[in-house]
N, C-alpha and C positions, 0 to 999 in steps of 0.2 A: 321256574322259570318266568320270567318275570316281561311285563310290556303285552300289548293287543297283537291277538295273532291266532291262527288257527289252519290247520292241515290237513288233506285230500290228497286222495286221486282219485282220477276222472277219464273216462273212456266214455267215448259214442259210441256204438256197436250200431251200422246201418244193416238191411234187409232184413230177411225174414230167418231168425236165429233157430228155433227148435220148434218140434211141432207140440200141438196144445198137451199133451199127455206129460211130454218132456219139465223138469224143473229149471229152473236158467242156470243156475250154479250147481256143475257141476254132471251137467247134462251133455252128450253128444254135439258137439256143434257141425254144421257144416265147415269143410277148409275153404270154401271161398267165398266167404264173408268177408266184404270190407269192413276193417277198423279204423276208426278213429282215432288217434289218443290226442285228445284237446290241452292237455298239459305241454304240449310241443310250443303251444301258443307262448310258454313262459318264458324258454331260450335260458339256456346256460353256454358263458356267464350273466348271472344275473343282471338286467338292464339297470335295478338300483337295490342293491344288497339292503338299505336298511329296512326295506317292507317285503322280501324276499330272499328266503334262507331254505336248507335245508337241514330236516331231525329225521330222529329216528323213530319211523312207522309201526303199521301194523306189521307184528313178526317179525320186527328186527327190520324189516325194510328200506332205504330212503322214502322220506316223505317231504314233497314240500310243503312251505310255510309260507301262510301269506299275512302282514300286518295292514294295519290304516295305512291310508294312502297308497297302496301298492295299486298300481294302473295297467293293467296286462288286457291289450284290445291288440286285432289285427284284423286284416281284410278277410273275410269267414274264408274267400276259396281256398286260401293257402292252407288248411287245414280242414275245411270238408265238403261235402259235392254240392255241385250245383242245386239238385233240387232234392229232396227227405223222401226217402223211401214212404210206402205204404205201409209197409209194417219192418219195426228196427226194436232196438233194445239201447236204454244207457245205463251203465252200473258207473259208481261212485262206491269209495272207500274214505272216510270224511271223517274226522275230530271236530265240529265247532267248540271254539272256548266258550264259548257261552249259549245261553237260550237264544238271543237274539237275530238268528238266522240272518236269511241273504239270501241271494242268486250265487251259485254253484258255479251256470255259467250262464251265457243268454247271446241270441243271436239277433241284432236291432235291425230296423229301417233304417235305410242314409238318414234321416232327419233327428234318429237318435228318440222316434217317441212310441215307440211298438219293439215290444218284445216276440219275435215271430216265433221263435222256440229257446227255449231257457227250464233250469229247472231249480225252482226257489223253497228256502226252508222259513216256516211264517210261526210263531210261538202260537199257539191254541189252547190256553189256558196253561193252570199250573203244569208242570211235569206232563204235557204235549206237545210237540210240534205237530206242523201241517205241512205234507212233502208235494206240493204243484209243480202238476206240469202243463209250461206255458205250450201254447201252438197258433200262431198269429198269422192269416193272409194279409199285410197289412194293405193289399189292393180293397179289398172288404171294409175291415175292419179298423175303425181309427183309435180301440184301446186295447191293450193286450186281452188274449181270450184265455184263459183255464179251463183246461176240458176233464181233467182228473185232478183229484187232492186225496189225500187218505191222512188221518189225522194217528200217529202214530206216540208211543213213548217218548220223552224226550231223549237225546241220546247227547246232550252237550259236556263235552270234555272225556268225553266216549270213543273209542274208534269203533264205527260202524259201518258196516257195508250193507247197499241196498240197492234194487236196478228196477228201471219202470219195463214192462215189456207192452211193446204198442204192436197191437192188431189191428184189422181194420174194422174190428167190430167192439173193442173194449184196451182199456188199461189194466195190469194187471202190478202189483208191489211185493218183491222180493224184499223183505228185511233181513240181515245178517242169516242169508242162505233158507230162508224159507218163505212158502207164500203165503203173504200177509194178507191183500184183499185185492178183488178184481172191481171196474165199475167199467159200465156199459157207456160207449164214446159215439159221437157221429159226431165226425168232421171233413170240413169244406174248407180246399179241397182234400182229397185224400193224399194225394203226393204235395206237399209244399215247396215252391219254388222259389227262392230266397230273391233278393233283388241284387245285383251284379253288385253293388255298393254296398253291402248290407258288411257293418262289421262283430266279429265276436267277442265278447266281451269275457275273461275268466277270475269270478271272484265279483261280479258287481254284474250292470245292465246300462253302465255310460253314466253320464254329469247328471241327465235331465232325470230318468226315471231311478235314479241309486239304486238302493239295495245292494250294497255291499256289506260285505259281513267286517265290521270294526269291532273284535270281541275282544274281552281282555281272558288270560290266561293263566 
């Protein structure tokens, strides 16, 4: 394949997933947990076939691919709840085209200056990637706040699954179905209420914050 692209699958799961003693993948989930698939924001048929496409994903299942110039955005309320629960999980299956990283998704304030919620991959030295969870009350902070970061082996050009399980006291990273690490966090507020005019971006954080995945594959 030629060109600049990456592929992924991303789901945002809200509310409590499982007990502290359960693993995230393969555990017995409650059946009444709301699930929000952020990739529904992409839409099919694609709005721009030159920057969005289908390809073969993990285990042969279809995957979305995004190339430079892809501009996927939507009012957040079309695909997410009005507020973020105190406990939730974010899961993703992704194959970055290179080590440059970028935002998998973001919810930004109406001024598009603050990431209220988002997951970002950042290079962290040779052979390493930083997985960061951003969580910000834009009424309190003028800059995006990173509440948890995990340095992991780089998975550029490789399919990888990871999940962030957020509880009232900590954030745990699961990487390829194994518990990787846990960090203690203090969140303010505990339940994040999004501004009604906030925007959901997939694969970026808007024109001001940037951080899009413009990768070679």
